[in-house]
Residue, then its C-alpha position, 0 to 999 in steps of 0.5 A: m663790472a669789469p669793462r669789456i670792449l665790443l669791436a665792430r668792423h665797418g661794412q664792405t667797401e669796394w676797396s676791402l672787397s678787392g683787397r686794397h689796403t685802405g688806410r686814410t682814403d675815405v672810401p664809402l660803403l657799398d650797398t651790401g655794406r650798408r645792409a650789413a651795418k643795419l643787421l649788425g645794429e639790429r643784433l646789438h639792439r636785441a638781447p643779450f646786448d639790448g642796445l648797450a644802454g650803459a656803454e660809451v661809443r666811439t667811432s673812427p671819423l672815416v666815413r666807412a666806420s662812421e656810416t656803419c655806426e650810424l646805420a647800426g643805430f649808435g650815431d647819436r651816441a658816438e664820439p668820433w676819435d682819430v685814434l680809431m682811424e685805420w693804419d696809415y699805409g703810406a706808400y702802400e695805400g690802395l695797393t693789394q698784397d700781390q701788388i706789393q709783393a711783386g716788388r717786395p717778395g716775402w713782404f709781411i705787413w705785421r713784421d715789415g711795416v709800410p714805407e712812408g706810413e705809420t710804424l708798428d710801434q705807432l700803431a701799438r701806441r694808438a691801440d694802447a690808448v684805446v685799452e687805457w680808455a676802455r679800462s678807465a671805468d666800470r662800463d662797456v665800450l663799443v668801438f666802430g673801426h677798421g680791420h688792422i687797428l681793431r686787430a692791433l687793439a685785440a693783441r694789446w688787450l691780451g698783452h701781446d706784441v702788436s704783431f700777434a694781430a696777424r693771427l686775428k682774422l677780422d671780416p667786414t661788419s663782424l662783431s667781437v668782444l674783448g673781456w675777461a676770464y679768471g681775472e685775465t684779459a681774454i677774447e669772449r667772441w671773435n669775428d662773429v658774423g652770425h647776424l649776417t647768416g641768421q645764427h645769433a649765438q648768446v654772449r654772456 
């Protein structure tokens, strides 16, 4: 079996709802985020996933991701991994895009990066570490993480520069699957929130 990466973004928080850059600040889930995490778990324990019995599970240690993992029913199988922590936004931690652009017109995070934080190259190296781990054995992996690191991970899985992540929108409590097509890395499913709307499309 060619290994796949299943990506679960954490549930909604007060900061994600308001658009604040949430890197290493340990913001808890909102009640809506907790309910969504349970719905995600119910989906992953039904066909065609059936609980992903053979998959390895890892989670960011930050509470919004680890609690999503726990509520989804994978806490007892998950290994915390610092590599899955969100981008360190440095001086821009807690700020919205509008607040940043007020002092830096035209700023674009996937091109310009962040001052006093993690560089784009450092983010790419972390994403590459996850790709290397995922491809190290013939089994699927499930990771619980954050919007920007998971988007960076998808870009690197596809062999693109990390800046390609700008084109990959990712909502809270979404499910994505990175796999293969014709022997090449591919996106099987992206930003799927069908478990929140009741529309459960099949993933082969």
